[in-house]
C-alpha positions as CSV (number, residue, x, y, z in Angstrom):
1,M,0.1,-0.1,0.1
2,N,1.4,3.5,-1.1
3,P,0.5,6.0,1.6
4,Q,1.2,8.9,-0.7
5,A,-1.9,10.4,-2.5
6,S,-2.7,13.7,-4.2
7,G,-5.8,15.6,-5.0
8,I,-7.3,19.1,-5.5
9,L,-8.8,21.8,-3.4
10,L,-11.8,23.1,-5.3
11,H,-15.1,24.4,-4.0
12,P,-18.1,23.6,-6.3
13,T,-19.1,27.2,-6.5
14,S,-16.0,27.7,-8.5
15,L,-17.2,25.4,-11.2
16,S,-18.4,26.8,-14.5
17,N,-22.2,26.4,-15.4
18,P,-24.9,28.8,-16.8
19,Y,-26.0,30.1,-13.4
20,P,-24.6,32.6,-11.0
21,I,-22.7,29.9,-9.1
22,G,-21.4,26.4,-9.7
23,D,-23.1,23.4,-8.5
24,L,-22.7,19.7,-8.1
25,G,-24.0,19.2,-11.7
26,P,-22.3,18.4,-14.9
27,A,-19.0,20.3,-14.2
28,A,-18.6,18.4,-11.0
29,T,-19.1,15.1,-12.6
30,A,-16.3,16.0,-15.2
31,V,-13.9,17.2,-12.6
32,A,-14.5,13.8,-10.6
33,G,-13.7,11.9,-14.2
34,F,-10.8,14.0,-14.8
35,M,-9.4,13.1,-11.1
36,V,-9.9,9.4,-11.7
37,K,-8.1,9.5,-15.0
38,S,-5.1,11.5,-13.6
39,G,-4.7,9.4,-10.5
40,Q,-6.1,12.0,-7.9
41,R,-7.5,10.6,-4.9
42,W,-8.9,13.4,-2.8
43,W,-11.2,16.3,-3.5
44,Q,-11.4,18.7,-0.7
45,M,-14.4,21.1,-0.9
46,L,-14.0,23.0,2.3
47,P,-17.5,23.9,3.9
48,I,-20.4,23.0,1.8
49,G,-23.3,23.9,4.4
50,P,-25.6,26.6,4.2
51,V,-23.9,29.9,4.4
52,G,-24.2,32.1,7.7
53,Q,-23.9,35.5,8.6
54,D,-22.4,37.8,5.7
55,N,-22.7,34.7,3.4
56,S,-19.7,33.1,5.1
57,P,-19.4,29.1,4.8
58,Y,-17.5,29.2,7.9
59,Q,-20.3,30.5,9.9
60,S,-23.0,28.0,8.9
61,P,-25.9,27.5,10.9
62,S,-25.8,23.9,10.6
63,A,-23.0,21.2,10.7
64,F,-25.2,18.7,9.0
65,A,-27.3,20.5,6.4
66,G,-26.2,20.9,2.9
67,N,-26.1,24.3,0.8
68,P,-29.2,24.5,-1.3
69,L,-27.3,26.6,-3.7
70,L,-25.3,23.5,-4.7
71,L,-28.3,21.8,-6.2
72,I,-28.6,21.7,-9.9
73,P,-31.4,23.8,-11.2
74,D,-31.7,21.9,-14.6
75,R,-32.4,18.6,-12.8
76,L,-34.8,20.3,-10.4
77,M,-36.6,21.6,-13.5
78,E,-36.4,18.3,-15.1
79,Q,-38.2,16.7,-12.1
80,G,-40.9,19.3,-11.8
81,F,-39.7,21.0,-8.6
82,L,-38.8,24.3,-10.4
83,G,-40.4,26.2,-13.4
84,R,-38.8,28.0,-16.2
85,Q,-39.4,31.3,-14.3
86,E,-37.5,30.1,-11.4
87,T,-34.5,29.5,-13.4
88,A,-34.5,32.7,-15.5
89,F,-31.3,34.0,-14.0
90,R,-29.2,32.2,-16.3
91,I,-25.8,33.7,-17.3
92,P,-25.6,34.0,-21.1
93,F,-22.5,31.9,-21.8
94,K,-21.8,28.2,-22.5
95,I,-20.1,25.8,-20.0
96,G,-16.5,25.6,-20.9
97,S,-16.4,29.1,-22.8
98,R,-13.6,31.6,-22.1
99,R,-14.5,34.5,-20.0
100,N,-12.6,37.9,-20.9
101,W,-11.9,39.6,-17.8
102,K,-10.7,43.1,-18.8
């Protein structure tokens, strides 16, 4: 058994998607697939609970609850939990597109 391992430190909100923040949808699945192919063993996400005062993930009101912002809006719409109007806050760029920060 080799005790050495490597991985990444990446919060799901940093992943690209058509909504204001990243979630646990297709981009997270792609990252996990990349990690498997490249031999990575650990994905540290830091706090993923609901945010607390001043939107801080380090002041979460619960140690057990997940952050509802990490749910995948498209899947919720497919399952009938959300309608088109609730997902109207999409960002007009495609997954994987380059952003120009000037």
